[in-house]
C-alpha positions as YAML, in Angstrom:
chain: A
units: angstrom
residues:
- id: 1
  name: MET
  ca: [175.30, -190.04, 179.17]
- id: 2
  name: LYS
  ca: [175.64, -187.82, 176.09]
- id: 3
  name: GLN
  ca: [172.61, -185.83, 175.09]
- id: 4
  name: ILE
  ca: [171.75, -186.47, 171.44]
- id: 5
  name: LEU
  ca: [170.03, -183.30, 170.29]
- id: 6
  name: PHE
  ca: [169.49, -181.60, 166.95]
- id: 7
  name: ARG
  ca: [168.13, -178.27, 165.81]
- id: 8
  name: GLY
  ca: [166.85, -176.75, 162.59]
- id: 9
  name: ILE
  ca: [164.67, -173.92, 161.32]
- id: 10
  name: SER
  ca: [161.04, -175.01, 160.98]
- id: 11
  name: LYS
  ca: [159.75, -174.74, 157.40]
- id: 12
  name: LEU
  ca: [156.31, -173.79, 158.66]
- id: 13
  name: GLU
  ca: [157.04, -171.37, 161.50]
- id: 14
  name: LYS
  ca: [160.50, -170.14, 160.40]
- id: 15
  name: LYS
  ca: [161.89, -170.47, 163.94]
- id: 16
  name: TRP
  ca: [164.48, -172.70, 165.59]
- id: 17
  name: VAL
  ca: [163.20, -176.05, 166.86]
- id: 18
  name: TYR
  ca: [165.14, -178.56, 168.97]
- id: 19
  name: GLY
  ca: [164.82, -182.30, 169.60]
- id: 20
  name: GLY
  ca: [165.41, -185.65, 167.94]
- id: 21
  name: ILE
  ca: [165.78, -185.91, 164.18]
- id: 22
  name: VAL
  ca: [164.17, -188.11, 161.53]
- id: 23
  name: HIS
  ca: [165.39, -188.29, 157.93]
- id: 24
  name: GLN
  ca: [162.75, -189.27, 155.40]
- id: 25
  name: THR
  ca: [164.12, -190.62, 152.12]
- id: 26
  name: ASP
  ca: [161.00, -191.99, 150.48]
- id: 27
  name: PHE
  ca: [157.27, -191.49, 150.67]
- id: 28
  name: TYR
  ca: [155.16, -194.17, 149.07]
- id: 29
  name: CYS
  ca: [158.02, -194.98, 146.68]
- id: 30
  name: ASP
  ca: [158.65, -191.33, 145.79]
- id: 31
  name: GLU
  ca: [162.18, -190.09, 146.46]
- id: 32
  name: VAL
  ca: [162.27, -187.28, 148.98]
- id: 33
  name: ASP
  ca: [164.95, -185.79, 151.20]
- id: 34
  name: LYS
  ca: [163.23, -184.31, 154.24]
- id: 35
  name: TYR
  ca: [164.32, -183.80, 157.84]
- id: 36
  name: PHE
  ca: [161.96, -183.52, 160.80]
- id: 37
  name: ILE
  ca: [162.61, -182.47, 164.39]
- id: 38
  name: ILE
  ca: [160.60, -184.25, 167.08]
- id: 39
  name: ASP
  ca: [160.59, -182.29, 170.32]
- id: 40
  name: GLY
  ca: [159.86, -185.24, 172.61]
- id: 41
  name: THR
  ca: [156.92, -183.69, 174.46]
- id: 42
  name: ASN
  ca: [153.72, -185.65, 174.87]
- id: 43
  name: THR
  ca: [150.92, -184.33, 172.71]
- id: 44
  name: VAL
  ca: [147.38, -185.45, 172.01]
- id: 45
  name: ASP
  ca: [148.31, -186.52, 168.48]
- id: 46
  name: TYR
  ca: [151.62, -188.28, 169.08]
- id: 47
  name: ASP
  ca: [153.36, -189.98, 171.99]
- id: 48
  name: ILE
  ca: [156.68, -188.78, 170.63]
- id: 49
  name: GLY
  ca: [155.94, -185.07, 170.60]
- id: 50
  name: GLU
  ca: [155.40, -182.37, 168.06]
- id: 51
  name: ILE
  ca: [156.95, -183.04, 164.64]
- id: 52
  name: GLN
  ca: [158.13, -180.18, 162.44]
- id: 53
  name: GLU
  ca: [159.77, -180.36, 159.04]
- id: 54
  name: ILE
  ca: [162.93, -178.28, 158.96]
- id: 55
  name: ILE
  ca: [164.92, -176.57, 156.24]
- id: 56
  name: ASN
  ca: [167.53, -179.24, 155.41]
- id: 57
  name: GLU
  ca: [170.49, -176.87, 155.27]
- id: 58
  name: THR
  ca: [169.86, -175.60, 158.81]
- id: 59
  name: ARG
  ca: [170.04, -178.94, 160.61]
- id: 60
  name: GLY
  ca: [172.80, -179.24, 163.13]
- id: 61
  name: GLN
  ca: [173.78, -181.59, 165.91]
- id: 62
  name: TYR
  ca: [174.56, -180.61, 169.48]
- id: 63
  name: THR
  ca: [178.27, -181.14, 170.11]
- id: 64
  name: CYS
  ca: [177.83, -182.06, 173.81]
- id: 65
  name: VAL
  ca: [180.02, -179.03, 174.55]
- id: 66
  name: SER
  ca: [179.05, -175.61, 175.91]
- id: 67
  name: ASP
  ca: [180.80, -172.26, 175.67]
- id: 68
  name: LYS
  ca: [182.21, -170.33, 178.64]
- id: 69
  name: ASN
  ca: [178.70, -168.99, 179.42]
- id: 70
  name: GLY
  ca: [177.06, -172.43, 179.39]
- id: 71
  name: GLU
  ca: [175.47, -171.98, 175.94]
- id: 72
  name: LYS
  ca: [175.12, -175.26, 174.04]
- id: 73
  name: LEU
  ca: [177.21, -175.39, 170.87]
- id: 74
  name: PHE
  ca: [175.63, -176.83, 167.71]
- id: 75
  name: GLU
  ca: [176.98, -177.36, 164.21]
- id: 76
  name: GLY
  ca: [176.77, -174.02, 162.45]
- id: 77
  name: ASP
  ca: [177.29, -171.89, 165.54]
- id: 78
  name: ILE
  ca: [179.80, -169.04, 165.34]
- id: 79
  name: THR
  ca: [182.11, -168.50, 168.31]
- id: 80
  name: THR
  ca: [185.25, -166.69, 169.26]
- id: 81
  name: CYS
  ca: [188.24, -169.01, 169.16]
- id: 82
  name: GLY
  ca: [191.71, -168.19, 170.37]
- id: 83
  name: MET
  ca: [195.10, -169.67, 169.72]
- id: 84
  name: ASN
  ca: [198.75, -168.71, 170.02]
- id: 85
  name: ASP
  ca: [200.36, -167.27, 166.90]
- id: 86
  name: GLU
  ca: [203.95, -167.90, 165.76]
- id: 87
  name: ASN
  ca: [205.20, -165.32, 168.34]
- id: 88
  name: ASP
  ca: [203.26, -167.04, 171.13]
- id: 89
  name: ASN
  ca: [200.75, -164.15, 171.31]
- id: 90
  name: TRP
  ca: [197.11, -165.01, 172.00]
- id: 91
  name: VAL
  ca: [194.97, -164.16, 168.94]
- id: 92
  name: GLU
  ca: [191.19, -164.52, 168.69]
- id: 93
  name: HIS
  ca: [189.30, -165.36, 165.50]
- id: 94
  name: ASN
  ca: [185.67, -165.99, 164.75]
- id: 95
  name: ALA
  ca: [185.10, -169.69, 164.11]
- id: 96
  name: VAL
  ca: [182.25, -171.91, 162.98]
- id: 97
  name: VAL
  ca: [181.47, -175.21, 164.67]
- id: 98
  name: ARG
  ca: [181.49, -178.03, 162.13]
- id: 99
  name: TYR
  ca: [181.96, -181.76, 161.91]
- id: 100
  name: ASP
  ca: [185.29, -182.78, 160.40]
- id: 101
  name: SER
  ca: [185.02, -186.26, 158.92]
- id: 102
  name: ASP
  ca: [188.82, -186.58, 158.61]
- id: 103
  name: TRP
  ca: [189.26, -186.04, 162.35]
- id: 104
  name: GLY
  ca: [185.98, -187.77, 163.21]
- id: 105
  name: MET
  ca: [184.94, -185.00, 165.59]
- id: 106
  name: PHE
  ca: [183.43, -181.55, 165.88]
- id: 107
  name: VAL
  ca: [185.93, -178.70, 165.45]
- id: 108
  name: PHE
  ca: [186.10, -174.93, 165.39]
- id: 109
  name: TYR
  ca: [186.92, -173.85, 161.83]
- id: 110
  name: MET
  ca: [188.52, -170.41, 161.51]
- id: 111
  name: PRO
  ca: [188.05, -169.28, 157.88]
- id: 112
  name: GLU
  ca: [190.27, -166.21, 158.37]
- id: 113
  name: ILE
  ca: [193.31, -168.47, 158.73]
- id: 114
  name: ASP
  ca: [191.81, -171.63, 157.15]
- id: 115
  name: GLN
  ca: [192.51, -173.74, 160.22]
- id: 116
  name: ASP
  ca: [190.64, -176.11, 162.56]
- id: 117
  name: GLN
  ca: [190.89, -176.15, 166.34]
- id: 118
  name: MET
  ca: [189.68, -179.05, 168.48]
- id: 119
  name: LEU
  ca: [186.49, -178.49, 170.44]
- id: 120
  name: ASP
  ca: [188.18, -179.25, 173.77]
- id: 121
  name: THR
  ca: [189.08, -175.54, 173.92]
- id: 122
  name: ALA
  ca: [185.40, -174.63, 174.31]
- id: 123
  name: PHE
  ca: [185.80, -173.41, 177.88]
- id: 124
  name: MET
  ca: [187.55, -170.34, 176.43]
- id: 125
  name: VAL
  ca: [185.10, -169.57, 173.59]
- id: 126
  name: GLU
  ca: [181.94, -167.52, 173.48]
- id: 127
  name: LYS
  ca: [178.98, -168.19, 171.20]
- id: 128
  name: LEU
  ca: [178.29, -165.16, 168.99]
- id: 129
  name: GLY
  ca: [175.52, -166.44, 166.71]
- id: 130
  name: ASN
  ca: [175.22, -168.90, 163.85]
- id: 131
  name: ILE
  ca: [175.87, -169.08, 160.12]
- id: 132
  name: TYR
  ca: [172.16, -168.81, 159.25]
- id: 133
  name: ASP
  ca: [171.15, -165.80, 161.34]
- id: 134
  name: ASN
  ca: [174.54, -164.01, 161.46]
- id: 135
  name: PRO
  ca: [176.64, -164.93, 158.39]
- id: 136
  name: GLU
  ca: [178.38, -161.54, 158.52]
- id: 137
  name: LEU
  ca: [180.30, -162.72, 161.58]
- id: 138
  name: LEU
  ca: [182.43, -164.96, 159.32]
- id: 139
  name: LYS
  ca: [183.27, -162.41, 156.65]
- id: 140
  name: VAL
  ca: [186.91, -162.66, 155.72]
- id: 141
  name: ASP
  ca: [188.74, -159.46, 154.83]
- id: 142
  name: ASP
  ca: [189.98, -160.03, 151.25]
- id: 143
  name: GLU
  ca: [192.61, -157.33, 151.55]
- id: 144
  name: LYS
  ca: [194.79, -159.29, 153.99]
...
């Protein structure tokens, strides 16, 4: 069975939290757009676990795929990603994991060459960081 898991940076503690996700769109008829991570542990207050509001932009879903070291890959993670070039040479690029609605799946997006690669190549990739903590890993050299 697939593990449905999300992550986000807690608004209160400013650290990564993992678990199920709840999207709140109204609160007593007031429009809101909030996301909460529920960690699923039993607590005194709730049977569902601790609930933490997250920074909306940092939410990401687990892809059900791990890198070559067994690290879980989430939306927004930055990895190495290799592919053959036009001369059949193996070339590695840094790539971000994202959901592609046209393909209907998670992909590795390589901004350096503006190309997607399917996630089934994950056994060859290594997680380097993520777009929130390590955005410099995706810098594209403008002089190319």
